[in-house]
N, C-alpha and C positions, 0 to 999 in steps of 0.2 A: 193267673189262672193256669198258664201253661206250665208254670214251675210247680204248682201243686199237683198238678196232673203227673208230671213226670216223676216227681219223688215218691208219690203214692204208689204208682205202678212199680217203680225201681225198687222200693222196699219190699213190696209184695213179692216181687220176684225173688229177692235176695231170700226172704224167709223160705219160699217154696224151694229154691235151689239147695239151701243147706239141709231142709228137712229131706230132701229126695236123695242127696248124694249117698249115704250109706246103703240106700235100697236099690241102687241101679244094678241092673244086670244086662248087659249088652247082648242081644241075641242076632248071630248072623243070619240073615234070610238067604243070601247068596254068597257062597265062599269061593267063586270063581271055578267051581268043578261041576256042580250038579243043580237041577232044580227040584230036589225030591220034595221040598216044602210047598212047591207051587203046582195049581193046575194051570196048563198052559191051553190057548187056543190059537190056531193059526200058525204061520211060520216062526218059530223060537228056535233059535240055535245057540249052543254054548262053545265057543272055540277061542283057545288061548286065555283062558280066563276072564272071557267077555261073553255076556249074554246079549243077543241082538234080536230085537223085535222087528219083523218086517211089517208091510201094510197090513192094518187092522188085526195084528197080532196082540195077544193080552196075557198078562199073568194074574193070577189071583191067589192068595194064600189058601192052602187047603184047611187051616186051622189058624184063623186069625179073628182075634175079638179083643180090640184094643181100645181104651178109653183116653188115658193121659198117656202120652208117649213122645219120643224124639225120634223121628225117622231119618236117617241119614243115608243118602245116595251119592255115588260118584257116577255121572252120567254125561253122555254125549249125544248131540243130536246129528247124524251124518246124512249127507245129501238132502238137507233140508227136511229130515225128518221130523215129525211133530205128534204130540199126544198130550198125555196127563198122568199124573198119579193122584190116585183117588184114596181116601181114608174115610172111616167111619160108614163104609158101604154094606150092603147086605151080602148074602153069599153069591149073589149074580153080578156084583159090582154096581147095583143100583143105589142111589141114595147117597148122603153124606156131601163132602166137599171135593174138589177137583184142582189140582195145582198144575198149571200149563207147562208144558215143555213145546215151545213153539218159537222159532225165530225166523219164520217165514216172513221176508220183508216186502213179498209181492201179494200176500192175502187181503182179501177184502176186508176181512175182520183185522185191521192192522193193530188194534188196541188190545190185543190178548197175547202180550208176549211172556217168555219163560218167567216163572214164578208168580204169576197171576193166581190170586184166589178166585176162580172163574166165577162171573157173576155176582161177584161180592167186592172184590179189590182187582180190576183188571189194570194190567201195566201196559203203557203204550211204548216203553223203551226196555230193552233188555240189557243187562249189565254183563252177560255170558255171550259167547259166540258159538256158532255153528261149527261142527268138526272139531271142536277142542273140549277136553274134558274139565269138568267143573264139579263142585260139590254143592249139593242142595240138603239143606236142613229144614225138616217140617216138625214144628214143636207144638203139641196141643196140650194145654195145661189149663184145667178148669175150663173157662169160657174163653181162653184167649187162644189164638192162633198165630204163630210167628212163622215166617217164611225167610230163609237166607239163602243167599248165593254166593260161595266163596266166603262164607262168614259174614257178608253183607247183608243186613236186614233190608228187604224189599217190601214186605207186608207184615203189618202187626194190627191185626184185627180182633177186636173183643165183641162177642155176640151179646147183644144187650137182652133184656128181660123180654121185650117184645120185638124181636127181628121182623124187619120187613121182607117178605118172600112173595114173589108173583106165584101163580099157580104152576106155571112152568118148573119152578125152582122151589117148590114146597118143601122137597126132601134135604134142602140144605140147611142142616140144623145139626149142632153138637150132640153126640149121643156117645155110642160106641159101635164098633163093628172092625170090618175088614180092610185090607190093603188091596188096591187094584191099580194095575199099570197098562195102560193101552197106547199102542200106535194108532193113530186115527187116520192114516193113510196119507198119499200124496207122493210116494215113490222113494222114500228116504227111511232110514233105520233109527231105532232108539237103541242105545247100548248102554250097559251098566257094567262097572267093575266090581262094585260092593254095595250091598244094600244091608244095613243093620238097623235094628229098632232097639230103644230101650225104653221099656215101660217105666212110668212115674207114679210113684205112691204118693199122691196129695191128701189121702184120707185124713180126716180130723183137722184139717186147714180150712178155715173159712175164706179161701181166697176168691171164689166166684162171686160172692157178694162184692167184694172190694172192687173186683175188676169191673163188675157191672155198672157200679158207681160212676166209673170213668167213661164208660162206653157212650159212643154217639147215640142220641134217641131217634131210632129209625122210624118211630111213628110219624115224624114230620120232616125227616131228613130227606131231600130230594135227589143226593148223590147216589145214595143205595138204590134209589128207582132207577136211574141211569144205568148204573151197572146192570140191574136186574133185567132191563130192557134191552141190554145189548147195544147202548149207545156210547160211543167214545167219550171217556170222561178226562178231557185234558184243557188246562187254562193255557192257552196257546201264548200268552202275553205276560211273562212274570220278570221282574226285575231284581236283582240283588241289590236292594237299597235300604238304608238305616240300619237297623239290626238284623236283617234277612241275610244270613249267611247261606253257604251251600249247604251245612249241617242243619241248620234250623229250616231251611226250604225242605229238605227230605224228610225230617221228622214231622214237619206239618203236612207233607203231601201224604204221608203214611197215615196220619191221625184221621184226616178228612176224606181220604180216598180218592183226593184229585190229584191226577198227573200233572206236573208242570213243564212247561217249555221256557226255559231260561233264555233271556235275551240281552246281551250286553248292548249299550248305546253307542254305535259307531258312526263317527262323523266329526267334523271340525267343532271343536268347542266341548266335545264329550269324552268320556275316559279312555276310548280307543280310537285312535286316529291312523294307524299305520297296520300293513299287513303283518308285521312283526308282532305286534301287540295282541292281533287276532289269534294268531298261532299260540302265543303263549296262553292266552285265555283258554282256547280249546285244549290244549294239555293239561291244564289245570282241571279240566271237566272230564277226563276220561277216567271211566269206571264209575261215574256218578248215574243214576237213573233218570237223567233229565234229557229229554228233546232239547235240541240246541237250534235256536233261532238268533238271526242277526236282525237288529233294527237299523236300517240306514236312517242318518238324521241329515238333515238340510238336503239341499238338491245337490250337493257335490259328491254325496257317499258313493256313487257308482262308479266314479272316476277315481275316487281316493283309495279304493281297495279293489284288487284284481278279481277277475273271473274265478281264477283258480282258488283263491281264498274264500270268496263268497260261497262257492259250491262245496265247501267244506262243512257248512251249516246244514241242517235238515230242512230249512227252509228259511226266507228271507221277508221281512216286511217293512213296510215304512208308511208314513202318513202325509198329508198334505198341509200340514199345520205350519211349516217353514218355508218361506219363499221372498223373493225380492219384489217390491210392488213397482207400479209403474213410475216411481219417481226415484228407483234405485235404492230403496231403503229396505234393510233385511227386517224381515216381518216374522214374527212367532206370535201365533193367534191366539196363544192361551196366556200372553203377557199384555195388558191392557195398554201400557205404557208404548208398546211396540205396534200398535194397530191404529192406522190413521185413516180415518173413514170421512170423506166429503160428501159422498153420495151414496146413501145406503144401497140401492137398487144396483147403482153400477159397481159398487164394491162386492156386492153379491154374486153377480155375473163374473167378477174377476176372481172370485173365490172358486167358481165352478170350472173356469177357464183352468186354473193352476191344477185343480183335482184332476182333471182330464188330462194334463200334460203328465202328471205323474204316473197315470197308468202306463205311459211308454218306457217307464224305468225298468230295471231288470229285477223285479221283485215278484213275490207270488201273493202277497196278501196286503190288502188296503186296510189300515187300522186307524182308530180313532176317527172312523169316517162320518162326513158330514158335519164335522165340528165347526161351530160358530164362536166368534169371538163373544165376550160377556156384553159387550154393546149392543148386540142383536140376538142373542141365544133367548130372550124372553119373548120372542116373536118366531120361533122356529119354525112352526108349519107355515107361517106367513111367508117367509124366505125361500122355503124349500118347496117351489111350486113342481106341479107335475112336469113342465118342460125341463125343468133344471134338474130333477131327479132323473128324467129320461136320458139327458144328456151324459150324465155320470155313468148310468146303466149301460148304455151303449158304449161308451168308452172302455168300462170294465169287461163286457163282453168280448169287444174286439182284441182286447190284449189278454184275455184269459185270467182276470186277476180273482182271487177269493176275498170275500167280505168279512170282516170283524163285527162281531156284536160285542161293544165295548160295555163292561160291568161298571166301570169306574164314572164313565159320563153318561151312561144309559142312552147311548147312541148307537146305531141311528134309531130313528122313531119306527114304529111298526109299518107305517104305510110303505116306507123303502125297502125294509125287510120282505115284505109279501111280493114287491115288485122284483126284487132280487131273485126271490125263489122262483117265481113265476119265469125269470129269464134263464133259470138254470144256474145261477152262480152258486158256487160253493161257499160254506161259511166256516169262521172259526169263532170260538168263545175266548174273549180276553180281557184282562184285569187292567194292565198298565198301572200296576200298583206303586205307591209311594213309600210304603213301609211293610211290615209283615202282616198287618191287619187289614186284609183286603176281600175278606168275604168267600163265598162259596158260589160264585157265578149266579146269583139270584135273579139279575135282571136278563142274563142269556136264557137262563131255563125257562123263564116267563115268555120270552118271545119266542123260544122253541115250540112252547107249548101252543101259544096263540097262533103262531104261523104255520104250524105243522111241518117243522124241521126234523127230518129222519136223520138215521145214521148215514145213509147214501148221500145225505146233502153235505155232509161236513168234508172239508179239506184234509187229504191225505198228505201228511209231511213226508218229505223224501228220506225217511229216517235210514240212518246207515248203521253199520255194526260198529 
């Protein structure tokens, strides 16, 4: 199905590109000298070929009415400046879509980084840095919106026949209109060296129908509803396994609108076992739009990898599924042959003890939580008594750990999630996938709704530039 989607969009784009090539007329909207084409508001300065927008300053074209186009900007956020570029707006800058210019790592809305199609495809990780020049390309073609940063695609969105929009975002629809640039405040500057636009003539080409056939059905899609409600859309627990490569993960992330935190398995018997291998992995991920997580495996992981190396990840997680039992046998709870149970209730208490001990490890998030071996899982609620749940929660609160809601195993159960929320514990949504077909966080979203989890309840990774 993925191949059919890719080739349909690929050939549609080839047709459009070839048809538009002869009609391209690049228009310079800022030539490094003046702003004659723009209405300005607030403190806007032109010096040394650069236009700078101070706090709450804005630019809007005096005569701007574009439908299909490619807008290119050479931009820089200075001193943590932030704002957006909007298109298809009215003459006052209202309506249409906004593309974020924002690398503020301390922001409480940490999930709207540079390149985000705000409210529709929010990005949790920026591929460009503050105080450095970068190129942004915004291409609107039929019902398709593409955003590239330094020629790397970060957003590929197709507006469907029936787009889902909340009342607050009702104006987020493709039509035609103006270009609007705004600094939204915070003390820094937005700077631009060049701004050009290329109108695209796609008249006579029936590409909108082809594009919409491949669009996500937003009448039932939960992911667009999270974006529209300003909720961080991040799968915190994704592994490059099976056929899931970096390239496929990035493509799938753009298609579904779900950001991914990629996590290598680090520990004895796993792909990464040394500090040097960690550094090589992180070097291979530079420039990719993924949050970087470390999964510590076994109980030796924290001594296997130095603190300096562990701190290079955006966050660290582990589970309590691997331990040494009271007879010295290495146990992996997900492998029935490695689970030796003599007395189930005593073994359950032993599992709880091991979970509480894991909370002392130098990690941020407890994942695959409250997992039980196959021999006991059919009586999950029976084994997870109030007293046992409270012991785990007390240990989590004491050591300041976040809790994963796991999509693959559908754990923990609602009763524990409600207790965790009442205790003020932060949450993550994670898949722990085994291949590329791992869904769209369905269980996590259901628990979010049933337990009243808000954006403020979600764990904020220590995302680095």
